C-alpha positions in Angstrom: 4.0 -61.4 0.8 1.7 -62.2 3.8 -1.9 -61.1 3.6 -1.3 -58.0 5.9 1.2 -56.4 3.5 -1.1 -57.2 0.7 -4.2 -55.4 2.0 -1.5 -52.3 2.6 -0.3 -52.4 -1.0 -3.9 -52.2 -2.3 -4.6 -49.4 0.1 -1.6 -47.1 -1.2 -2.7 -48.2 -4.8 -6.3 -48.0 -5.0 -7.6 -47.3 -1.5 -6.0 -43.5 -1.5 -7.6 -42.8 -5.3 -9.2 -44.7 -7.9 -6.8 -44.9 -11.1 -9.6 -43.4 -13.0 -10.0 -40.7 -11.1 -6.4 -40.0 -11.2 -6.4 -40.2 -15.0 -9.4 -37.0 -14.7 -7.5 -35.2 -12.3 -4.5 -34.9 -14.5 -6.3 -34.5 -17.7 -8.6 -32.0 -16.5 -11.7 -33.7 -16.6 -12.7 -33.7 -13.2 -15.4 -31.1 -12.2 -16.2 -32.0 -8.8 -12.5 -31.6 -6.9 -13.5 -31.5 -3.9 -14.9 -34.6 -3.9 -11.7 -36.1 -4.5 -8.9 -33.7 -3.1 -8.8 -32.2 0.0 -8.9 -34.5 3.4 -11.7 -37.0 3.6 -12.9 -39.0 6.2 -11.6 -43.0 6.2 -12.0 -46.7 8.2 -11.5 -46.6 11.1 -13.3 -43.9 12.3 -10.9 -41.0 13.3 -8.7 -41.8 9.9 -8.6 -39.4 6.9 -7.0 -39.8 3.7 -5.6 -36.4 2.3 -5.2 -35.9 -1.7 -3.6 -33.1 -3.8 -2.7 -32.2 -7.0 0.8 -31.0 -7.7 2.3 -31.6 -11.0 5.1 -29.5 -10.5 6.2 -31.2 -7.2 8.7 -34.1 -6.8 7.3 -34.9 -3.2 4.7 -33.7 -0.8 4.6 -33.5 2.8 1.1 -33.2 4.9 2.3 -30.9 8.4 -0.5 -32.0 10.2 -2.8 -29.9 13.0 -0.8 -31.8 15.7 2.4 -31.2 13.8 3.0 -34.7 12.5 5.0 -34.9 9.0 3.6 -37.6 7.0 4.8 -38.4 3.5 2.5 -38.6 0.4 2.5 -41.1 -2.0 2.5 -39.8 -5.9 -0.3 -41.8 -7.7 0.1 -42.4 -11.2 2.1 -40.3 -13.2 0.1 -36.6 -13.4 1.0 -35.1 -10.4 -1.5 -36.8 -8.0 0.1 -37.5 -4.2 -2.2 -38.8 -1.4 -1.7 -40.0 1.8 -3.7 -42.0 4.8 -3.3 -40.0 8.4 -4.5 -41.7 11.3 -5.4 -39.7 13.4 -6.9 -37.5 10.7 -4.6 -34.4 9.9 -6.8 -31.7 11.1 -6.0 -28.4 9.9 -3.0 -29.6 7.9 -0.6 -27.8 6.0 1.3 -29.1 2.7 5.3 -28.8 2.2 6.2 -28.9 -1.5 9.5 -29.9 -2.5 9.8 -29.1 -6.6 11.4 -30.5 -9.8 13.1 -27.4 -10.3 16.4 -27.4 -8.0 16.5 -23.7 -7.7 13.2 -23.6 -6.0 13.4 -23.4 -2.5 10.8 -26.0 -1.0 7.5 -24.0 0.1 4.8 -24.7 2.4 0.9 -23.7 1.7 -2.9 -24.3 2.8 -4.4 -26.6 0.6 -7.6 -24.9 -0.6 -9.5 -28.0 -0.8 -9.3 -28.4 2.7 -11.3 -25.0 3.0 -15.0 -24.4 3.3 -16.8 -22.5 0.7 -17.3 -18.0 1.6 -20.3 -18.3 -0.5 -23.4 -18.3 1.4 -27.0 -19.8 0.8 -28.5 -16.2 1.4 -26.0 -15.3 -1.4 -26.8 -17.8 -3.7 -30.7 -17.2 -3.4 -30.5 -13.4 -3.9 -28.3 -13.7 -6.8 -31.1 -16.5 -8.4 -33.6 -14.0 -7.4 -31.8 -11.4 -9.6 -31.9 -8.7 -6.2 -28.4 -9.1 -5.0 -27.2 -5.3 -4.7 -23.6 -6.1 -3.2 -23.1 -8.6 -6.3 -19.9 -7.7 -6.6 -19.0 -8.3 -3.1 -20.3 -11.8 -3.8 -18.7 -12.9 -7.8 -15.4 -12.0 -8.8 -11.9 -11.5 -6.7 -12.1 -11.0 -2.9 -9.1 -10.4 -0.8 -10.2 -11.6 2.9 -9.2 -14.2 5.7 -11.5 -16.9 5.6 -11.2 -19.8 8.1 -8.4 -18.2 9.8 -6.5 -18.0 6.8 -5.3 -15.1 4.3 -6.1 -15.1 0.5 -8.5 -14.5 -2.5 -12.0 -15.9 -2.7 -12.6 -16.2 -6.7 -16.2 -16.5 -7.6 -17.8 -16.8 -11.4 -21.2 -17.3 -12.9 -21.1 -20.2 -15.6 -24.1 -22.3 -15.3 -23.5 -24.7 -18.2 -19.7 -25.0 -18.2 -18.4 -28.4 -17.2 -15.3 -27.3 -15.5 -14.4 -23.8 -14.1 -11.2 -23.0 -13.1 -9.0 -19.9 -11.5 -5.6 -19.8 -13.5 -2.6 -17.6 -13.1 1.3 -17.3 -12.4 0.3 -18.7 -9.3 -0.5 -22.5 -10.7 1.5 -21.5 -14.3 -1.9 -21.0 -15.8 -2.4 -24.5 -15.4 -6.5 -25.2 -15.4 -6.0 -28.7 -14.0 -5.0 -27.3 -10.7 -7.1 -25.0 -9.4 -10.7 -26.3 -10.5 -13.4 -24.4 -8.5 -16.6 -25.5 -6.9 -19.9 -25.8 -8.5 -23.0 -25.1 -6.6 -25.5 -26.6 -8.2 -29.2 -24.6 -8.8 -27.2 -21.3 -9.1 -24.4 -21.5 -11.7 -22.0 -20.2 -9.4 -18.3 -21.6 -8.9 -16.1 -20.6 -5.9 -12.8 -21.1 -4.6 -10.5 -19.9 -2.2 -7.0 -19.6 -2.8 -4.6 -18.9 0.1 -1.8 -18.2 -2.1 -3.1 -15.1 -4.2 -3.0 -11.5 -2.4 -3.6 -8.2 -3.6 -2.1 -7.6 -7.1 -2.0 -11.5 -8.5 -3.0 -12.0 -12.0 -5.6 -14.4 -13.0 -8.4 -15.4 -15.7 -11.2 -18.5 -15.6 -10.1 -21.5 -18.0 -13.4 -22.8 -18.6 -14.7 -26.2 -20.4 -18.1 -25.5 -22.1 -20.9 -27.6 -22.4 -19.8 -30.0 -25.4 -16.4 -30.5 -23.5 -14.2 -27.9 -25.7 -11.9 -25.5 -23.5 -12.9 -22.2 -24.1 -10.5 -19.1 -24.9 -9.4 -18.0 -21.5 -12.1 -15.7 -19.9 -11.5 -12.3 -18.0 -13.4 -12.1 -14.2 -16.8 -10.3 -15.1 -16.4 -8.5 -12.2 -12.6 -7.4 -12.0 -11.7 -4.6 -10.4 -8.4 -4.0 -12.6 -6.9 -5.1 -15.2 -3.7 -6.0 -16.8 -2.4 -2.9 -19.2 -2.2 -4.0 -22.9 -0.9 -6.0 -24.3 -1.8 -7.9 -21.7 -5.5 -8.5 -20.5 -5.4 -10.3 -17.2 -7.7 -9.7 -14.6 -5.8 -8.3 -11.2 -7.0 -9.1 -8.0 -7.5 -5.6 -6.2 -8.4 -4.6 -2.9 -8.8 -0.6 -2.3 -7.2 1.0 0.7 -8.2 4.7 -0.2 -9.2 6.7 2.5 -12.2 9.1 1.6 -11.8 13.1 2.3 -15.0 14.5 0.7 -17.3 13.9 3.5 -18.8 17.4 2.5 -19.1 17.2 -0.5 -21.1 13.7 -0.3 -23.2 15.3 2.2 -24.0 18.7 0.7 -24.5 17.9 -2.8 -26.9 15.0 -2.3 -29.5 17.3 -1.1 -31.9 19.5 -2.7 -33.7 19.2 -6.0 -31.0 19.0 -8.9 -33.2 20.0 -12.0 -33.3 23.8 -9.7 -29.2 23.8 -9.6 -26.9 25.2 -11.9 -25.4 22.2 -13.6 -22.4 23.0 -16.6 -20.9 19.9 -17.6 -17.3 19.7 -19.5 -17.1 16.3 -21.4 -13.9 14.7 -21.4 -12.1 11.8 -22.8 -9.3 11.4 -20.2 -6.6 9.8 -23.2 -6.7 12.7 -25.3 -7.6 15.9 -23.4 -4.0 16.6 -22.5 -1.0 14.5 -23.2 3.0 14.4 -22.2 5.3 15.0 -24.6 2.5 14.9 -27.2 2.4 11.3 -26.8 1.9 9.9 -23.2 -1.9 9.8 -21.7 -1.9 11.7 -18.0 -2.2 9.5 -15.3 -5.3 10.1 -12.5 -3.0 11.6 -10.5 -2.0 14.0 -13.5 -5.3 15.0 -14.4 -6.4 15.8 -10.8 -3.3 18.2 -11.1 -4.4 19.7 -14.3 -8.1 18.8 -15.6 -9.6 19.7 -12.1 -7.9 23.2 -11.9 -8.6 24.0 -15.6 -12.4 22.5 -15.2 -13.0 24.8 -11.9 -11.2 28.0 -13.1 -13.6 27.8 -16.3 -16.6 27.6 -14.1 -17.9 24.4 -15.1 -20.0 22.4 -12.1 -19.2 18.8 -13.3 -16.7 16.9 -15.2 -18.2 14.0 -17.4 -15.8 11.3 -18.4 -16.3 9.0 -21.6 -16.1 5.5 -20.5 -13.5 4.9 -18.1 -14.5 1.2 -18.1 -12.0 -0.8 -19.2 -11.8 -1.5 -22.8 -9.5 -3.4 -25.3 -9.6 -1.1 -28.1 -8.5 2.3 -27.7 -10.2 3.5 -31.1 -13.9 2.5 -29.5 -13.1 5.4 -27.1 -14.5 3.1 -24.2 -17.4 2.5 -25.5 -17.1 -1.4 -25.8 -16.2 -2.2 -22.3 -15.1 -5.9 -21.2 -14.5 -4.8 -17.6 -17.4 -2.9 -16.3 -16.7 -3.0 -12.8 -12.8 -1.8 -13.6 -11.3 1.8 -14.3 -8.9 1.5 -17.2 -5.5 0.8 -16.0 -4.5 3.2 -18.8 -4.3 5.9 -16.4 -3.8 4.0 -13.2 -5.1 1.9 -10.5 -8.6 2.1 -9.1 -7.6 4.1 -6.4 -5.8 6.4 -8.4 -9.4 7.0 -10.0 -10.9 7.3 -6.5 -7.9 10.0 -5.8 -9.2 11.6 -8.9 -12.8 11.9 -7.9 -12.0 12.6 -4.2 -9.6 15.9 -5.4 -12.7 16.9 -7.8 -15.0 16.8 -4.9 -13.0 18.7 -2.2 -12.6 21.2 -4.9 -16.3 21.5 -5.4 -16.8 19.8 -8.9 -19.0 16.7 -9.4 -18.1 13.4 -11.5 -20.2 11.7 -13.9 -19.2 8.5 -16.3 -20.6 7.2 -19.5 -21.8 4.0 -18.8 -22.7 1.4 -21.2 -25.2 -1.2 -20.3 -26.4 -1.4 -23.9 -23.7 -3.7 -25.7 -20.5 -5.2 -25.2 -17.7 -6.2 -27.6 -16.9 -9.8 -28.7 -13.4 -10.0 -27.9 -13.2 -13.9 -26.9 -11.6 -13.0 -23.3 -14.8 -11.0 -23.0 -18.5 -11.8 -21.8 -19.5 -13.5 -25.2 -20.3 -17.1 -25.1 -18.7 -16.8 -21.7 -19.5 -20.5 -20.5 -19.8 -22.0 -24.2 -23.7 -20.4 -24.2 -25.1 -17.2 -24.9 -25.1 -16.4 -21.0 -25.1 -12.6 -21.3 -26.3 -12.1 -24.7 -29.4 -13.1 -26.8 -29.0 -16.4 -28.7 -31.1 -15.0 -31.6 -29.0 -12.2 -33.3 -32.2 -10.6 -34.4 -32.2 -9.9 -30.7 -28.4 -10.2 -29.6 -26.2 -8.6 -32.2 -26.0 -4.9 -33.1 -25.7 -4.5 -36.7 -24.1 -0.9 -36.2 -21.3 -1.4 -34.2 -21.1 -5.5 -34.1 -21.2 -5.8 -30.5 -23.7 -8.1 -28.7 -26.7 -7.1 -26.7 -27.4 -7.6 -22.9 -30.1 -10.6 -22.6 -32.3 -7.8 -20.3 -34.8 -10.9 -19.6 -32.5 -12.9 -17.6 -32.8 -11.9 -14.0 -28.9 -13.0 -13.2 -27.6 -10.6 -16.1 -30.0 -7.7 -15.1 -28.6 -8.4 -11.4 -25.1 -7.8 -13.0 -25.9 -4.3 -14.7 -27.8 -3.2 -11.5 -24.9 -4.0 -9.1 -22.6 -2.6 -11.2 -24.7 1.0 -11.6 -24.7 0.9 -7.8 -21.0 -0.1 -7.5 -19.9 3.0 -9.4 -22.1 5.6 -7.2 -20.9 3.6 -3.5 -17.6 2.7 -4.4 -16.2 6.0 -6.4 -18.4 8.2 -5.3 -19.5 9.1 -8.4 -22.3 11.9 -8.6 -23.9 10.3 -11.6 -23.9 8.2 -14.6 -24.5 9.0 -18.3 -26.3 6.5 -20.2 -25.0 5.6 -23.6 -27.1 4.3 -26.2 -30.4 4.5 -24.9 -32.5 4.5 -27.9 -31.3 1.3 -29.0 -32.1 -0.5 -25.6 -35.7 0.8 -25.7 -36.6 -0.4 -29.1 -36.4 -3.9 -30.7 -36.2 -2.6 -34.1 -33.4 -0.1 -33.4 -31.6 0.3 -36.8 -32.9 -3.0 -38.4 -35.2 -3.6 -41.5 -38.4 -5.7 -41.6 -37.7 -9.3 -40.5 -34.3 -8.5 -39.0 -36.1 -8.3 -35.2 -38.8 -10.2 -33.2 -41.7 -8.1 -31.6 -42.5 -8.3 -27.9 -45.1 -10.6 -26.4 -47.4 -7.8 -27.1 -46.7 -7.7 -30.7 -44.8 -4.3 -29.9 -41.1 -2.8 -31.2 -40.4 -1.8 -27.3 -38.1 -3.7 -25.6 -40.2 -4.0 -22.3 -37.6 -5.9 -20.5 -34.8 -3.0 -21.3 -37.4 -0.4 -20.0 -38.0 -2.4 -16.7 -34.2 -2.6 -16.4 -33.8 0.9 -16.5 -36.5 1.9 -14.4 -35.1 -0.3 -11.9 -31.5 0.9 -12.6 -32.6 4.7 -12.4 -34.7 3.8 -8.7 -31.2 2.0 -7.6 -29.0 5.1 -8.3 -31.3 7.9 -6.9 -31.5 5.6 -3.9 -27.9 6.4 -3.3 -27.9 10.0 -4.6 -26.9 9.7 -7.9 -27.9 11.3 -11.3 -28.9 9.8 -14.3 -28.3 11.0 -17.8 -30.4 9.4 -21.0 -28.6 9.9 -24.3 -31.8 9.0 -26.1 -32.6 10.2 -29.4 -36.2 9.6 -30.2 -39.6 11.0 -28.7 -39.8 8.4 -26.5 -42.2 9.5 -23.6 -41.2 10.4 -20.0 -37.7 9.3 -20.2 -37.0 11.6 -17.5 -40.2 11.5 -15.7 -40.2 9.4 -12.2 -41.0 5.7 -12.1 -44.2 5.9 -10.4 -45.5 8.7 -12.9 -45.3 5.8 -15.8 -41.7 7.2 -16.7 -38.3 5.8 -16.9 -37.0 7.6 -14.1 -33.8 9.5 -15.6 -33.0 12.2 -14.1 -32.2 14.3 -17.3 -32.2 13.8 -20.8 -30.1 15.0 -23.7 -31.8 17.4 -26.0 -31.1 15.8 -29.2 -33.7 17.7 -31.0 -32.4 21.2 -29.6 -28.6 19.7 -30.8 -29.9 18.9 -34.2 -31.9 22.0 -35.1 -29.9 24.8 -33.5 -26.4 23.1 -35.4 -28.6 23.2 -38.7 -29.6 26.6 -38.2 -26.7 28.2 -37.4 -24.7 26.4 -40.5 -26.9 28.5 -42.5 -25.4 31.3 -44.5 -26.8 34.5 -42.5 -28.6 35.5 -45.5 -30.7 32.3 -45.6 -31.4 32.1 -42.1 -34.7 34.2 -42.1 -36.2 31.2 -43.9 -35.2 28.8 -41.2 -36.1 30.7 -38.4 -38.7 28.0 -37.0 -35.5 26.1 -36.3 -34.3 28.4 -33.5 -37.9 28.4 -31.8 -39.5 24.7 -32.1 -38.2 23.5 -29.6 -39.6 25.7 -27.2 -42.7 23.7 -28.0 -41.3 20.6 -25.8 -38.7 22.4 -23.9 -40.3 21.3 -20.5 -41.8 17.7 -21.6 -38.7 16.3 -20.0 -35.9 17.5 -18.3 -33.5 18.5 -20.6 -29.5 19.0 -21.0 -28.4 20.9 -24.2 -25.5 18.9 -25.6 -22.6 19.7 -27.5 -20.8 16.5 -26.9 -18.2 14.2 -28.6 -20.5 12.8 -31.4 -20.8 16.4 -32.7 -17.0 16.9 -33.6 -15.9 13.5 -35.1 -16.5 11.2 -38.2 -16.2 14.2 -40.9 -18.6 16.5 -39.0 -16.5 19.1 -38.2 -15.4 20.8 -35.2 -17.8 23.5 -33.7 -15.8 26.1 -35.1 -15.6 24.9 -38.7 -19.1 24.3 -38.4 -19.7 28.0 -38.6 -20.2 29.8 -42.3 -18.6 33.0 -42.9 -14.7 34.1 -43.2 -12.8 33.5 -39.8 -13.9 36.6 -37.9 -17.8 35.4 -38.4 -17.0 31.6 -37.6 -15.8 33.0 -34.2 -19.0 35.3 -34.2 -21.3 32.4 -35.0 -19.8 30.2 -32.0 -19.9 32.9 -29.6 -23.8 33.5 -30.6 -24.3 29.9 -30.0 -22.8 29.7 -26.8 -24.7 32.8 -25.7 -27.9 31.2 -26.9 -26.8 27.8 -25.4 -26.1 29.1 -21.9 -29.2 31.4 -21.1 -31.6 28.6 -23.1 -33.6 26.2 -20.8 -31.6 23.5 -19.9 -28.5 22.0 -18.3 -25.4 22.4 -20.0 -22.6 20.1 -21.9 -19.7 21.0 -24.0 -17.0 18.7 -25.2 -13.3 19.6 -24.5 -11.5 21.7 -26.8 -14.8 23.4 -28.1 -14.5 25.9 -25.2 -11.4 27.5 -27.1 -12.7 26.6 -30.7 -10.1 23.9 -31.8 -10.1 23.6 -35.1 -9.6 20.3 -35.9 -11.9 17.6 -35.4 -11.4 15.5 -32.2 -8.9 12.8 -32.6 -8.9 10.0 -29.7 -5.1 9.5 -29.5 -3.8 13.1 -29.6 -3.8 15.8 -27.4 -5.9 19.0 -27.8 -4.7 21.5 -30.0 -3.6 23.8 -26.7 -1.2 25.9 -28.6 -4.3 28.2 -30.0 -4.8 29.6 -26.5 -1.6 31.6 -27.8 -4.0 33.4 -30.2 -6.5 36.2 -29.0 -9.6 34.7 -30.7 -9.3 31.0 -29.3 -8.5 32.9 -25.8 -11.2 35.2 -26.3 -13.7 32.0 -26.6 -12.6 30.9 -23.7 -13.1 33.5 -21.6 -16.3 33.8 -22.7 -17.3 30.5 -21.7 -15.9 31.2 -18.4 -18.0 34.0 -18.0 -20.8 32.4 -19.3 -20.7 29.5 -16.7 -20.0 32.3 -13.8 -23.3 34.2 -15.2 -25.4 31.1 -15.2 -24.3 29.6 -12.0 -24.8 33.4 -10.3 -28.3 34.0 -11.5 -31.0 32.3 -10.4 -33.4 33.2 -13.2 -30.7 31.0 -15.4 -31.0 27.8 -13.9 -33.5 27.4 -11.0 -36.3 26.6 -13.5 -33.8 25.1 -16.6 -36.7 22.3 -16.2 -40.2 24.1 -16.1 -41.9 26.5 -18.2 -42.7 28.7 -15.2 -39.1 29.9 -15.9 -38.7 31.1 -19.6 -41.4 33.7 -21.7 -40.3 34.6 -25.0 -40.4 38.2 -25.9 -40.4 38.0 -29.5 -39.8 35.0 -31.7 -41.3 36.0 -34.9 -38.6 38.6 -36.3 -37.6 36.2 -38.8 -36.8 39.0 -41.6 -33.9 40.2 -39.3 -33.2 36.9 -37.7 -33.7 37.9 -34.1 -35.3 36.2 -31.0 -35.7 37.3 -27.6 -36.8 35.9 -24.4 -37.2 36.4 -20.6 -36.0 33.7 -17.9 -37.2 34.4 -14.5 -37.1 32.5 -11.0 -39.8 33.6 -8.5 -38.7 36.6 -7.0 -34.9 36.5 -8.0 -34.0 39.5 -10.9 -35.1 38.2 -14.4 -32.5 38.3 -17.3 -33.3 38.8 -21.1 -31.4 37.5 -24.0 -31.6 39.1 -27.1 -30.1 37.7 -30.4 -29.2 39.0 -33.7 -28.2 36.3 -35.8 -27.0 38.2 -39.2 -24.1 40.3 -39.7 -25.3 43.4 -39.5 -25.8 46.0 -36.6 -29.4 46.7 -35.8 -29.7 50.5 -34.6 -32.5 51.3 -32.2 -33.8 47.7 -32.1 -37.2 48.3 -29.8 -37.5 45.7 -27.4 -40.6 44.8 -25.3 -39.6 44.5 -21.4 -41.7 44.5 -18.2 -41.0 47.3 -16.8 -39.9 51.4 -17.7 -36.5 52.3 -16.1 -32.6 51.7 -16.1 -31.2 48.1 -17.7 -27.8 46.9 -18.3 -25.9 44.7 -20.2 -24.7 41.4 -17.9 -22.8 39.9 -21.0 -22.3 40.9 -24.9 -20.9 38.1 -26.8 -19.3 40.8 -29.4 -17.1 42.4 -26.2 -13.8 42.9 -27.4 -12.5 40.6 -24.6 -14.1 37.7 -26.4 -12.8 38.4 -29.7 -15.5 40.6 -31.1 -15.7 44.1 -33.0 -16.4 46.0 -29.3 -20.3 46.8 -30.2 -21.7 47.6 -27.3 -24.6 49.6 -25.1 -24.1 52.7 -22.9 -25.4 51.2 -19.5 -26.0 55.2 -18.7 -28.7 55.2 -21.6 -30.2 51.9 -21.2 -33.6 52.9 -20.0 -36.7 51.5 -20.5 -39.1 54.1 -21.6 -42.9 53.8 -21.4 -43.2 52.8 -25.0 -45.5 49.7 -25.8 -43.6 46.9 -28.0 -44.1 43.1 -28.1 -47.5 43.3 -26.2 -45.7 45.1 -23.3 -45.9 48.6 -21.8 -42.3 49.5 -22.0 -39.5 49.0 -23.9 -35.9 49.2 -24.7 -34.2 51.1 -27.7 -31.2 48.7 -28.2 -28.3 48.9 -30.5 -28.0 44.9 -31.7 -24.4 44.0 -32.5 -23.6 42.0 -35.6 -23.8 37.6 -34.8 -24.3 38.6 -31.3 -26.0 37.1 -28.0 -26.8 40.4 -25.8 -28.0 39.4 -22.5 -29.2 42.2 -20.6 -31.0 42.6 -17.0 -33.2 45.3 -14.9 -30.4 47.8 -13.2 -30.3 47.2 -9.6 -29.4 50.3 -7.9 
């Protein structure tokens, strides 16, 4: 062999690719693929070497920009191919002939010949923790890049040795599509021309110790495979919104002065087809929406709809914060549901869970082989109550992940608000922990200062988008629903857990003993306007052996229904927005079960249908009378008439709103009729019953006052110059107002 032939042999064997690098690629050890694969300049100037890894191919041919075909040489036995092109290949394609004789030859664009869609500004904003559109940077995005249609994949894994995107497109082989590392940012990315809308994928990550981790879901995936699979799915929305009127009108005005009556729903168990199959978002739009609307609710609140692996968590252990669960359809099906609600005039709120996440191997835990999203110390990073991990609110990238997620739901799904779960667990470092099980903050206190800062910023961003925020916060933490500029956390509303606890405790007492617990009814008014409150009778009150709402009530069946009707009469005329959990509106007997439908057959029975009719009329009364909602969060809208009649278990109050007609509620919480009960009122003259929970239409005994005889006389009572003589029905809430001739 002459010298020229020997040089050529060396070129094909070694110059094209060092054998050690070839082995690294074949073994999945190469973490800088763009330095090896793709096209690289070669001597003399104008020539290039092209390399590709195709373990399923028997032969690979380069089709150059000027339509030359250059056969590639197999280098080693791992599936690496290389060829020298003179002149350079330019914008080339690869023709692949497969080992499988039944598989036709195909052509593709080499992903290692393309630039990165991740820009320098994006990386800077991400590391700064201020990238509000982070969901448009990380995750999977179908797009046209460098003139090629495909999908951009990007993920944050700063401590990984290698990250690969895997899926059916590469037989889930992590050696095939190793991603590009962006040093200093922790971001890895790769644009794949072969993957489009609907493609399944995960990330294969090699941790800092060199171990291959369990396949990971994309933290920013917009769609997930249905169980038993759990892969992420490339998804690009094609939905066209038609709710422009709602989006324009609902975002104006002060929400504190508007009627808000929320129907809380678990979409998987509200109603089921054939008793077993869950309804889709399309079917829920056809059934849940008209039901909620017909019964007068202003908003539907959905328990967490973000993707979660375990049905029994009810959605409160999410693995896909950017994905509506595929249990009920695609993300665009969920958009359809929200759009239909808005066009019908009803708002949509979702439960949002930034407090914790599950330990499932395919989730966020130990994402890159280190404690990336969670604290490393279990005294800060592990919830003992729920066996879940706690987000590290002190890490900019983690906070950016959560903030962009909050904004995402408001922007991309037109949601009207987020109810933030388990806020108390976020605020206190010693939440549900004994001494020695928690670490004080840098000031020595028990408050989680980093979580507080996160919540404040979250509220600011969501409000800037026109959304509402609701805090499930069960302690006396100050200013939860006060603006951040006033030192508050910035929530729009806070759940009034104190009212819920005290009122239910009172209502469960035998009426004979209620006189000794009268303060349970009145204490809440001492703090009723310190926050912007929602009165919640939520799912948490009808599970885990607590009994359904109707089961909580004392007495025989008649008294149970009467007590519950009175409770609802109180709730809907008491200061604060309203929330009632599904099934409670028609007095379902059994506790809520997440895996079965509500007991809709109960509506065939008069007491249950009567309860639903009452809730419908209470909603109509609440939304139509300014005095019952305009000052829900302002002490100017409430005034006791009498809160001291403990012996007869009677309370009465005014609700007011500037020049709007006032409304009076009187409650008799014993099973005894109170005849000629003298009630002080502002003015003499005619009055009328607006609602009586003892009405036969609601299942009551039918004891009513004759409107023709409801005349307030100039007889002083309760410190007022005029008074009414009323008949108070048993276990009843009576709502009256001045007669308007």
